Legacy VTK file of the C-alpha trace (Angstrom):
# vtk DataFile Version 3.0
C-alpha trace
ASCII
DATASET POLYDATA
POINTS 237 float
7.094 -8.265 19.633
8.729 -6.015 17.054
7.897 -5.440 13.402
6.679 -8.358 11.285
6.214 -8.586 7.527
4.247 -10.926 5.281
5.052 -12.034 1.757
5.115 -14.800 -0.811
8.620 -16.161 -0.227
9.591 -19.340 -2.108
8.091 -22.743 -2.941
8.356 -25.899 -0.830
11.561 -26.970 -2.619
13.256 -23.603 -2.269
12.639 -22.867 -5.941
10.758 -20.166 -7.837
8.412 -22.404 -9.812
7.302 -25.947 -10.492
6.171 -27.039 -7.046
2.818 -28.422 -5.902
-0.171 -26.076 -5.850
-0.959 -24.527 -2.472
1.253 -23.997 0.560
3.046 -27.257 1.309
5.076 -25.802 4.190
2.368 -24.250 6.349
2.187 -26.056 9.677
0.238 -23.645 11.912
-2.833 -21.423 11.713
-0.601 -18.374 12.203
1.973 -19.079 9.532
5.585 -18.017 10.068
7.224 -20.790 8.044
5.235 -21.436 4.876
5.691 -20.584 1.221
3.496 -17.544 1.858
4.004 -16.460 5.445
5.043 -13.855 7.982
8.488 -13.300 9.433
10.372 -10.787 11.525
11.361 -7.608 9.656
14.838 -7.546 8.169
16.785 -4.968 6.183
17.079 -6.184 2.592
20.591 -6.196 1.124
19.244 -4.166 -1.801
17.576 -1.668 0.543
13.869 -0.944 0.845
11.559 1.591 -0.719
8.381 2.216 1.274
4.958 2.689 -0.332
2.797 4.164 2.428
-0.945 4.404 1.841
-2.169 7.968 2.289
-5.359 6.651 3.868
-4.563 4.859 7.135
-7.684 2.710 6.821
-6.540 1.415 3.428
-3.175 0.585 4.993
-4.875 -1.503 7.675
-6.890 -3.347 5.042
-3.722 -4.068 3.040
-2.171 -5.613 6.141
-5.328 -7.614 6.856
-5.377 -8.997 3.306
-1.726 -10.024 3.584
-2.335 -11.772 6.918
-5.278 -13.624 5.357
-3.062 -14.808 2.488
-0.212 -15.839 4.791
-2.558 -17.930 6.931
-4.373 -19.465 3.955
-2.951 -22.916 3.228
-4.516 -22.824 -0.241
-2.090 -20.143 -1.451
1.435 -21.202 -2.330
4.365 -19.753 -4.249
4.986 -20.253 -7.961
6.184 -17.595 -10.393
4.839 -19.547 -13.359
1.309 -19.414 -11.896
1.636 -16.056 -10.152
-1.783 -14.697 -11.168
-3.771 -17.384 -9.402
-4.217 -15.115 -6.381
-5.566 -12.374 -8.655
-8.260 -14.754 -9.858
-9.208 -16.261 -6.508
-8.255 -13.631 -3.925
-6.400 -13.842 -0.615
-9.256 -15.854 0.902
-9.151 -18.459 -1.861
-10.980 -21.695 -1.109
-9.181 -23.515 -3.932
-5.486 -24.320 -4.142
-3.668 -21.671 -6.137
-0.379 -19.765 -6.371
1.220 -16.314 -6.387
4.581 -14.618 -6.231
5.586 -11.692 -4.050
4.483 -8.891 -6.383
1.193 -10.436 -7.521
0.248 -10.979 -3.875
0.931 -7.330 -3.008
-1.099 -6.320 -6.057
-4.057 -8.385 -4.828
-3.794 -6.997 -1.296
-4.065 -3.477 -2.721
-6.996 -4.504 -4.946
-8.902 -5.878 -1.983
-8.026 -2.970 0.318
-8.624 -0.039 -2.021
-10.708 -1.381 -4.901
-7.978 -0.230 -7.294
-5.859 -2.451 -9.536
-2.383 -0.993 -10.017
-1.693 -3.382 -12.888
0.487 -6.422 -13.461
3.671 -5.042 -11.926
6.844 -6.792 -10.811
9.296 -5.634 -8.179
11.215 -3.830 -10.939
8.411 -1.312 -11.555
6.229 -1.735 -8.453
7.176 1.617 -6.912
6.190 3.537 -10.060
2.997 1.559 -10.658
1.745 1.987 -7.102
2.559 5.695 -6.897
0.696 6.269 -10.177
-2.526 5.199 -8.441
-2.323 8.317 -6.285
-2.914 6.178 -3.192
0.658 6.013 -1.891
3.548 8.182 -0.803
6.981 6.813 -1.718
9.776 6.945 0.840
13.237 5.440 1.203
13.828 3.296 4.269
16.732 4.194 6.528
17.899 2.497 9.714
15.635 3.126 12.683
12.793 4.510 10.581
9.292 3.829 11.944
7.358 1.276 9.918
3.573 1.274 10.137
1.128 -1.585 9.774
0.161 -1.758 6.112
3.346 -0.211 4.719
4.441 -1.896 1.493
8.180 -2.456 1.146
9.892 -3.211 -2.150
13.605 -3.576 -2.802
15.211 -0.595 -4.518
16.168 -2.808 -7.437
14.354 -5.900 -8.672
14.075 -8.437 -5.894
11.359 -8.784 -3.289
8.293 -7.062 -1.859
6.476 -7.457 1.460
3.739 -5.873 3.582
4.211 -4.823 7.197
1.665 -6.971 9.047
2.588 -5.775 12.528
4.140 -2.344 12.913
3.451 1.010 14.525
-0.182 2.141 14.641
-1.491 5.038 12.586
-4.388 7.294 13.542
-7.274 6.049 11.416
-9.480 9.017 12.330
-7.269 11.348 10.304
-4.987 11.114 7.320
-7.685 10.754 4.634
-6.679 12.530 1.436
-8.564 14.044 -1.470
-8.269 12.260 -4.811
-5.620 13.608 -7.179
-6.805 16.631 -9.179
-5.570 16.495 -12.764
-7.482 19.394 -14.331
-6.242 22.787 -15.496
-8.040 25.236 -13.233
-6.002 27.601 -11.081
-8.869 27.973 -8.599
-8.679 25.915 -5.404
-12.465 26.266 -5.077
-13.101 24.783 -8.526
-10.475 22.072 -8.025
-11.958 20.997 -4.676
-15.400 20.827 -6.234
-13.999 18.740 -9.094
-12.716 16.069 -6.691
-16.029 15.851 -4.855
-15.766 18.380 -2.015
-19.245 19.821 -1.451
-18.217 22.540 0.994
-15.791 24.930 -0.708
-16.616 27.872 1.564
-13.888 30.045 3.011
-14.576 28.687 6.493
-14.108 25.093 5.346
-11.029 25.935 3.285
-9.572 27.514 6.414
-9.995 24.172 8.211
-8.421 22.312 5.267
-5.487 24.714 5.300
-4.956 24.195 9.032
-4.733 20.361 8.829
-2.303 20.782 5.927
0.063 22.986 7.911
-0.942 26.390 6.536
-0.803 28.779 9.474
-2.962 31.909 9.397
-4.952 31.093 6.259
-6.358 34.244 4.653
-7.188 32.936 1.210
-4.216 34.586 -0.459
-3.141 33.562 -3.943
0.050 31.995 -2.585
-1.801 29.998 0.070
-4.412 28.770 -2.399
-1.747 27.819 -4.916
0.029 25.824 -2.212
-3.174 23.938 -1.414
-3.824 23.372 -5.116
-0.335 21.939 -5.596
-0.931 19.492 -2.755
-4.240 18.502 -4.344
-2.529 17.853 -7.671
-0.001 15.625 -5.918
-2.691 13.698 -4.046
-1.295 14.992 -0.746
-4.078 17.335 0.392
-5.524 16.032 3.653
-9.247 16.162 4.318
-10.581 17.696 7.520
LINES 1 238
237 0 1 2 3 4 5 6 7 8 9 10 11 12 13 14 15 16 17 18 19 20 21 22 23 24 25 26 27 28 29 30 31 32 33 34 35 36 37 38 39 40 41 42 43 44 45 46 47 48 49 50 51 52 53 54 55 56 57 58 59 60 61 62 63 64 65 66 67 68 69 70 71 72 73 74 75 76 77 78 79 80 81 82 83 84 85 86 87 88 89 90 91 92 93 94 95 96 97 98 99 100 101 102 103 104 105 106 107 108 109 110 111 112 113 114 115 116 117 118 119 120 121 122 123 124 125 126 127 128 129 130 131 132 133 134 135 136 137 138 139 140 141 142 143 144 145 146 147 148 149 150 151 152 153 154 155 156 157 158 159 160 161 162 163 164 165 166 167 168 169 170 171 172 173 174 175 176 177 178 179 180 181 182 183 184 185 186 187 188 189 190 191 192 193 194 195 196 197 198 199 200 201 202 203 204 205 206 207 208 209 210 211 212 213 214 215 216 217 218 219 220 221 222 223 224 225 226 227 228 229 230 231 232 233 234 235 236
């Protein structure tokens, strides 16, 4: 079937604002033609940046929220009423509107319980990475795209969610929250982000899933783990 993406695309007249409320173009339960709908992946002329959720389960929920919005005839496209979806959600039972970036924002809110703020495609990459929930990558030809990946053009333009892509392993890939304190102790930093087991044996397991071979608790190894924790890139066991 290939890779498919979902997004808020354009209103029923091919314009950015001023159309009727709701999706006037949706003609099927699985919507591939509406104002807010899915379509086959394409390479944007401006290029894509990828925002990939660190937690694979959050990524799946982002995709699910986007599919819900695409198949919801109550949600249409209108930049002048773009925050309607924020008020009513992707499962809205009343006719409302969104644009591409406000819809992605709402998908993240519903999937992760975190609001990245009222971004546009111009600052979306920075706003989403600041949440600590995403890794930022640059798309290149042939690169694997996973269900739930968020794509945004490298300059102001458009943003979409991969609704059907490669599968990620949801049993792994969960990350610790970002540590922003000043301690130089990996034990204290792990405890600060909610890890109850900071024993050597458990830290050895953490080190292994994060690519540290032969963990012995050295200063260099612990500093490496601490740096990953500060970046929000330290995987849980």
